[in-house]
GUGUFI-803942 format. One line per field, with one value per residue (C-alpha): residue in one letter; x, y, z; residue number from 1. Coordinates in nm, 3 decimals. Layout:
<sites>
resn = c(A ...) $
xx = c(X ...) $
yy = c(Y ...) $
zz = c(Z ...) $
resi = c(NUM ...) $
</sites>
This chain:
<sites>
resn = c(X X X X X X X X X X X X X X X X X X X X X X X X X X X X X X X X X X X X X X X X X X X X X X X X X X X X X X X X X X X X X X X X X X X X X X X X X X X X X X X X X X X X X X X X X X X X X X X X X X X X X X X X X X X X X X X X X X X X X X X X X X X X X X X X X X X X X X X X X X X X X X X X X X X X X X X X X X X X X X X X X X X X X X X X X X X X X X X X X X X X X X X X X X X X X X X X X X X X X X X X X X X X X X X X X X X X X X X X X X X X X X X X X X X X X X X X X X X X X X X X X X X X X X X X X X X X X X X X X X X X X X X X X X X X X X X X X X X X X X X X X X X X X X X X X X X X X X X X X X X X X X X X X X X X X X X X X X X X X X X X X X X X X X X X X X X X X X X X X X X X X X X X X X X X X X X X X X X X X X X X X X X X X X X X X X X X X X X X X X X X X X X X X X X X X X X X X X X X X X X X X X X X X X X X X X X X X X X X X X X X X) $
xx = c(9.812 9.971 9.642 9.477 9.754 9.715 9.336 9.389 9.629 9.385 9.479 9.300 9.084 8.974 8.884 8.690 8.483 8.402 8.275 8.061 7.917 7.814 7.652 7.461 7.333 7.224 7.041 6.863 6.755 6.616 6.415 6.276 6.153 5.989 5.822 5.683 5.556 5.395 5.236 5.092 4.965 4.781 4.641 4.520 4.353 4.174 4.050 3.923 3.717 3.592 3.244 2.982 2.912 2.696 2.877 3.044 2.807 3.059 2.919 2.595 2.482 2.442 2.103 1.798 1.782 1.487 1.335 1.060 0.798 0.813 0.583 0.330 0.237 -0.004 0.154 -0.148 -0.513 -0.650 -0.474 -0.315 0.043 0.186 0.534 0.677 0.963 1.185 1.445 1.670 1.570 1.946 2.004 2.331 2.401 2.256 2.487 2.436 2.294 2.303 2.001 1.781 1.852 1.600 1.539 1.432 1.162 1.062 0.689 0.486 0.164 0.006 -0.187 -0.530 -0.464 -0.625 -0.515 -0.254 -0.106 -0.103 0.183 0.401 0.368 0.650 0.695 0.992 0.938 1.161 1.076 1.276 1.413 1.214 1.431 1.791 2.071 2.206 1.915 1.879 1.603 1.508 1.181 0.995 0.670 0.433 0.133 -0.169 -0.186 -0.536 -0.644 -0.526 -0.757 -0.764 -0.835 -1.061 -1.153 -0.805 -0.720 -0.528 -0.150 -0.058 0.236 0.114 -0.225 -0.039 0.165 -0.126 -0.385 -0.191 0.155 0.124 0.359 0.546 0.542 0.866 0.964 1.264 1.488 1.802 2.058 2.015 2.125 2.056 2.236 1.997 2.133 2.230 2.572 2.719 2.913 2.783 2.866 2.595 2.253 1.989 1.648 1.434 1.123 0.881 0.539 0.313 0.492 0.806 0.850 1.004 1.362 1.346 1.239 1.549 1.777 1.599 1.639 2.004 2.083 1.889 2.104 2.446 2.437 2.179 2.321 2.303 2.035 1.756 1.444 1.170 0.891 0.627 0.317 0.009 -0.365 -0.478 -0.422 -0.560 -0.250 0.002 0.249 0.488 0.306 0.380 0.743 0.794 0.643 0.869 1.183 1.099 1.028 1.365 1.591 1.607 1.806 1.513 1.259 0.931 0.712 0.408 0.191 -0.181 -0.323 -0.681 -0.710 -1.001 -1.228 -1.056 -0.707 -0.576 -0.342 -0.029 -0.072 -0.125 0.026 0.219 0.117 -0.185 -0.134 0.153 0.531 0.657 0.953 0.772 0.724 1.097 1.206 0.973 1.075 1.433 1.702 1.969 2.275 2.364 2.165 2.168 1.821 1.687 1.352 1.122 0.756 0.503 0.590 0.393 0.586 0.921 0.886 0.808 1.029 1.360 1.378 1.258 1.547 1.797 1.628 1.663 2.031 2.086 2.391 2.331 2.558 2.322 2.002 1.942 1.612 1.430 1.092 0.841 0.575 0.600 0.763 1.121 1.292 1.625 1.831 1.768 2.125 2.107 1.771 1.908 2.203 1.992 1.660 1.758 1.891 1.671 1.718 1.497 1.414 1.288 1.104 1.143 0.902 0.628 0.676 0.706 0.953 0.935 1.150 1.339 1.331 1.483 1.152 1.169 1.417 1.508 1.410 1.176 0.963 0.981 0.848 0.573 0.466 0.417 0.223 0.505 0.484 0.823 0.870 1.026 1.109 1.332 1.361 1.710 1.927 1.939 1.727 1.761 1.389 1.402 1.710 1.651 1.855 2.011 2.019 2.173 2.301 2.434 2.308 2.449 2.421 2.469 2.587 2.707 2.404 2.416 2.301 2.545 2.347 2.456 2.674 2.453 2.179 2.088 1.881 1.597 1.521 1.858 1.964 1.929 2.015 2.315 2.234 1.956 1.882 1.690 1.549 1.416 1.083) $
yy = c(5.919 5.767 5.757 5.583 5.324 5.245 5.189 4.946 4.731 4.541 4.235 3.911 3.922 4.278 4.161 3.858 4.096 4.330 4.036 3.904 4.238 4.276 3.930 4.014 4.341 4.164 3.898 4.170 4.357 4.033 3.937 4.293 4.256 3.917 4.058 4.366 4.135 3.905 4.192 4.326 3.987 3.945 4.291 4.219 3.893 4.084 4.348 4.094 3.826 3.519 3.485 3.494 3.150 3.030 3.077 2.807 2.633 2.490 2.716 2.512 2.397 2.048 1.899 2.094 2.479 2.693 2.948 3.186 3.248 3.612 3.643 3.448 3.539 3.367 3.322 3.243 3.360 3.026 3.039 2.686 2.811 3.002 3.137 3.128 3.361 3.221 3.383 3.205 3.247 3.259 3.568 3.419 3.469 3.229 3.018 3.064 2.795 2.685 2.788 2.487 2.334 2.252 2.278 1.987 2.051 1.855 1.949 1.871 1.777 1.597 1.270 1.145 1.137 0.822 0.683 0.427 0.408 0.670 0.916 1.006 1.338 1.479 1.422 1.511 1.701 1.876 2.205 2.384 2.731 2.958 3.269 3.360 3.302 3.599 3.742 3.747 3.497 3.176 3.139 2.823 2.803 2.519 2.390 2.258 1.900 1.757 1.396 1.149 1.134 0.744 0.759 1.053 0.911 0.972 1.301 1.559 1.626 1.616 1.843 2.098 2.141 2.180 2.462 2.632 2.590 2.592 2.764 3.142 3.436 3.405 3.028 2.831 2.556 2.320 2.324 2.147 2.327 2.369 2.057 1.868 1.773 1.959 2.310 2.549 2.520 2.874 2.858 3.175 3.028 2.759 2.862 2.732 2.579 2.559 2.331 2.345 2.172 2.301 2.363 2.245 2.623 2.681 2.577 2.721 3.053 3.049 2.966 3.242 3.509 3.412 3.444 3.773 3.925 3.773 3.676 3.899 3.834 3.458 3.309 3.153 2.983 2.910 2.672 2.667 2.450 2.494 2.430 2.793 3.140 3.063 2.826 3.054 3.122 3.430 3.581 3.936 3.866 3.649 3.923 4.188 3.973 3.900 4.266 4.391 4.099 4.063 3.729 3.573 3.401 3.318 3.029 2.988 2.693 2.647 2.300 2.420 2.794 2.957 3.200 3.491 3.380 3.589 3.410 3.611 3.805 3.552 3.255 3.180 2.831 2.610 2.235 2.075 2.116 1.844 1.766 1.902 2.238 2.251 2.154 2.416 2.715 2.665 2.812 2.580 2.505 2.329 2.400 2.263 2.143 2.161 1.992 1.972 1.860 1.589 1.227 1.221 1.508 1.388 1.029 1.138 1.437 1.316 1.011 1.234 1.474 1.186 1.061 1.406 1.386 1.588 1.441 1.294 1.566 1.834 1.687 1.770 1.690 1.662 1.487 1.520 1.285 0.902 0.840 0.928 0.935 0.788 0.851 0.588 0.464 0.400 0.230 -0.003 -0.099 -0.251 -0.340 -0.709 -0.752 -0.948 -0.983 -1.093 -0.810 -0.907 -0.656 -0.803 -0.587 -0.603 -0.982 -0.942 -1.080 -0.940 -0.974 -0.676 -0.676 -0.340 -0.172 0.080 0.351 0.295 0.086 0.359 0.347 -0.035 -0.037 0.205 0.012 -0.297 -0.117 -0.119 0.179 0.373 0.725 0.968 1.325 1.462 1.151 1.251 1.140 1.469 1.449 1.103 1.048 0.713 0.584 0.211 -0.063 -0.302 -0.633 -0.840 -0.790 -0.475 -0.173 0.079 0.452 0.615 0.925 0.978 1.103 1.432 1.260 1.007 0.710 0.537 0.224 -0.072 0.148 0.271 0.542 0.380 0.680 0.667 0.300 -0.010 -0.374 -0.544 -0.871 -1.022 -0.798 -0.782 -0.445 -0.353 -0.223) $
zz = c(-3.942 -3.643 -3.461 -3.739 -3.757 -3.396 -3.422 -3.718 -3.524 -3.292 -3.081 -3.142 -2.831 -2.928 -3.275 -3.143 -2.902 -3.190 -3.403 -3.111 -3.046 -3.422 -3.424 -3.105 -3.250 -3.581 -3.368 -3.162 -3.473 -3.625 -3.319 -3.310 -3.670 -3.599 -3.293 -3.477 -3.765 -3.506 -3.324 -3.651 -3.743 -3.414 -3.456 -3.807 -3.689 -3.412 -3.651 -3.911 -3.725 -3.916 -4.047 -3.767 -3.612 -3.333 -3.006 -2.793 -2.564 -2.321 -2.046 -2.027 -1.684 -1.557 -1.441 -1.373 -1.345 -1.230 -1.478 -1.422 -1.692 -1.750 -2.052 -2.248 -2.607 -2.856 -3.205 -3.412 -3.435 -3.340 -3.017 -3.051 -3.041 -2.744 -2.674 -2.326 -2.233 -1.967 -1.740 -1.497 -1.124 -1.020 -1.231 -1.377 -1.747 -2.004 -2.217 -2.596 -2.805 -3.167 -3.366 -3.409 -3.067 -2.790 -2.419 -2.196 -1.938 -1.626 -1.595 -1.274 -1.440 -1.140 -1.164 -1.279 -1.646 -1.800 -2.131 -2.244 -1.888 -1.616 -1.632 -1.336 -1.152 -1.358 -1.732 -1.949 -2.267 -2.522 -2.696 -2.973 -2.891 -3.120 -3.107 -3.205 -2.953 -2.753 -2.562 -2.169 -2.187 -2.367 -2.557 -2.657 -2.860 -2.786 -2.987 -2.802 -2.901 -2.964 -2.897 -3.154 -3.446 -3.426 -3.047 -2.984 -2.650 -2.520 -2.349 -2.558 -2.522 -2.152 -2.147 -2.401 -2.225 -1.893 -2.040 -2.213 -1.932 -1.612 -1.651 -1.596 -1.578 -1.255 -1.241 -1.206 -1.453 -1.443 -1.747 -1.875 -2.079 -2.466 -2.657 -2.982 -3.300 -3.529 -3.577 -3.857 -4.028 -3.985 -4.319 -4.495 -4.841 -4.804 -4.932 -4.690 -4.746 -4.432 -4.456 -4.181 -4.125 -3.844 -3.518 -3.697 -3.771 -3.419 -3.483 -3.836 -3.701 -3.467 -3.766 -3.972 -3.704 -3.656 -4.031 -4.059 -3.774 -3.851 -4.221 -4.382 -4.728 -4.704 -4.939 -4.739 -4.870 -4.611 -4.696 -4.432 -4.453 -4.242 -4.300 -4.317 -4.185 -3.846 -3.773 -3.935 -3.659 -3.649 -3.954 -3.879 -3.795 -4.108 -4.327 -4.167 -4.217 -4.579 -4.652 -4.497 -4.612 -4.997 -4.950 -4.762 -4.993 -4.820 -4.940 -4.723 -4.820 -4.707 -4.753 -4.677 -4.733 -4.565 -4.755 -4.582 -4.673 -4.966 -5.210 -5.274 -4.948 -4.674 -4.855 -5.176 -5.256 -5.206 -5.132 -4.949 -4.920 -5.148 -5.368 -5.679 -5.505 -5.424 -5.763 -5.928 -5.702 -5.596 -5.814 -5.964 -5.751 -5.427 -5.113 -4.755 -4.649 -4.291 -4.232 -3.925 -3.939 -3.884 -3.975 -4.298 -4.446 -4.325 -4.438 -4.788 -4.832 -4.687 -4.924 -5.215 -5.152 -5.163 -5.486 -5.633 -5.586 -5.270 -5.088 -4.746 -4.580 -4.714 -4.559 -4.197 -4.033 -3.701 -3.681 -3.406 -3.285 -3.238 -3.573 -3.660 -3.996 -4.105 -4.417 -4.691 -4.673 -4.304 -4.334 -4.608 -4.396 -4.117 -4.267 -4.309 -3.951 -3.712 -3.336 -3.041 -2.810 -2.465 -2.255 -1.914 -1.706 -1.979 -2.032 -2.406 -2.653 -2.997 -3.312 -3.441 -3.817 -3.895 -4.011 -3.717 -3.691 -3.323 -3.029 -2.898 -3.225 -3.205 -2.853 -2.932 -3.235 -3.024 -2.744 -2.493 -2.264 -2.258 -2.137 -2.392 -2.445 -2.711 -2.930 -3.031 -2.742 -2.562 -2.258 -2.115 -2.055 -2.240 -2.065 -1.996 -1.828 -2.084 -1.903 -2.180 -2.537 -2.717 -2.902 -3.149 -3.194 -3.531 -3.352 -2.992 -2.801 -2.614 -2.296 -2.141 -2.018 -1.696 -1.736 -1.824 -1.968 -2.315 -2.485 -2.670 -2.890 -3.080 -3.019 -3.249 -3.139 -3.272 -3.102 -2.900 -2.614 -2.283 -2.164 -1.827 -1.981) $
resi = c(1 2 3 4 5 6 7 8 9 10 11 12 13 14 15 16 17 18 19 20 21 22 23 24 25 26 27 28 29 30 31 32 33 34 35 36 37 38 39 40 41 42 43 44 45 46 47 48 49 50 51 52 53 54 55 56 57 58 59 60 61 62 63 64 65 66 67 68 69 70 71 72 73 74 75 76 77 78 79 80 81 82 83 84 85 86 87 88 89 90 91 92 93 94 95 96 97 98 99 100 101 102 103 104 105 106 107 108 109 110 111 112 113 114 115 116 117 118 119 120 121 122 123 124 125 126 127 128 129 130 131 132 133 134 135 136 137 138 139 140 141 142 143 144 145 146 147 148 149 150 151 152 153 154 155 156 157 158 159 160 161 162 163 164 165 166 167 168 169 170 171 172 173 174 175 176 177 178 179 180 181 182 183 184 185 186 187 188 189 190 191 192 193 194 195 196 197 198 199 200 201 202 203 204 205 206 207 208 209 210 211 212 213 214 215 216 217 218 219 220 221 222 223 224 225 226 227 228 229 230 231 232 233 234 235 236 237 238 239 240 241 242 243 244 245 246 247 248 249 250 251 252 253 254 255 256 257 258 259 260 261 262 263 264 265 266 267 268 269 270 271 272 273 274 275 276 277 278 279 280 281 282 283 284 285 286 287 288 289 290 291 292 293 294 295 296 297 298 299 300 301 302 303 304 305 306 307 308 309 310 311 312 313 314 315 316 317 318 319 320 321 322 323 324 325 326 327 328 329 330 331 332 333 334 335 336 337 338 339 340 341 342 343 344 345 346 347 348 349 350 351 352 353 354 355 356 357 358 359 360 361 362 363 364 365 366 367 368 369 370 371 372 373 374 375 376 377 378 379 380 381 382 383 384 385 386 387 388 389 390 391 392 393 394 395 396 397 398 399 400 401 402 403 404 405 406 407 408 409 410 411 412 413 414 415 416 417 418 419 420 421) $
</sites>
C-alpha cells in the first residue's frame, strides 16, 4: 500500500513531463499512420496506371538530324506508294511522337527542274509518320506525284520522284523532329472515325496501329477511299488488323473498281467517301472525326460534318496539296475582311478578301512563288519577312518564326501588310 501511495503522489514537474511524453507518443503514432497511408497510396497509383496515351515528346531534337534509309518497301501493287524506314545515324534513342504527326525533310534534289520557277538545290517537304510510335526507327510512306492534270507539260512531283527514284538503302537524309497539331486524342472513351483519301491513309494508319496496340477495345471506324485495288495501300496489314480486332470496322471505298477487284473482299463500298456514306454506316452516338485527303474531299466533307451537327471540337483534319480547309465558323469570321497585301520582291499588290484560308493559299492563287512544306506551321519552309502590318494565327504554330517574320501557311492579315516575297 505504501508503495502505491508514493507513486500516486507526483510532483508538478513530473506530471508535466508525463503528459508531454504521452503527447509526443500520440503525435508519433499519428505521423506513422499518415506515412503508411501515403506509401500505400503511392503504391496503388504505381500499380494502376492511367489509360494509355501517346508519350511525351519533349525529348525531340532541335534542327536537322541525319537518318539512314535502312529499308524500302512498296505498299501498293501499282508501285506508286513506297515506305522508307529511317534510323538515326548517331545511334541515339528516338523520341516518341503522337500518332498523326509528321517529319520534315531537307532533300537535296539538285537543279535543272523546269516549271513554275526553278527550285533550289534543297527543298523542304513534310511526310506523315505511317507507323505507331515506340519503334527504334521512323517510317514514312510517300506517293509518287504525277504532273498536274491541268499542266501535263510540267514535270511530276519533285520531292516524291527524288525519293522514289534516287534515294536508296544506305543513303542519308536530313530530318527535323516529329511535329504537328493533327494527332489522335488518347481518351479511350471517344469512338474514333478515321477518314482517308489516297495517301491520306498514312497518318490514319499510325493512329490505327496505336489504337490496336494500346486500346484494342476502342471503337474505330476507318473509311479509306482510293480508285481501285492497284492503289490500295497497306491492304494486307489492314485486313489482318480488322480480322484480329473486333472493335475495328473497315470501310474501303473504290471509286473506279477494276474488273479484278472483288466487292466484299477487296472493298466494301463503290463510289466516294461522303457524308451520305458516313450517315448510312456509322452507329448512333457521338464520334470524333479525323480526316486527311485531297482538297476535293476535304472541302466537301468538313463542312458537311458541321452541317450534320458534329461539334467543331470533334472534327480534326489535315489537308494536303495547295488547298487547305478551314472550319465553317472560322471562314465566316474573316470572309468579309479586306486588306491590301504587297509582295515586295514580286512587285505585286493584291487585295485579300478572305476567300483563302491563309496567306500561302492566297499567294499561290495569284501566281506568286513561295516555298512551302508542311502547310501547318511546323517546318518553317514558308517563313517570310513581314516588312509592314500585322498577321494572326488561329493556333500557335509549332515552328517559331524569327522576329519580324511570319509563317504564310497559317497566317492571315489583320491589316494592310508588306511581305518580302
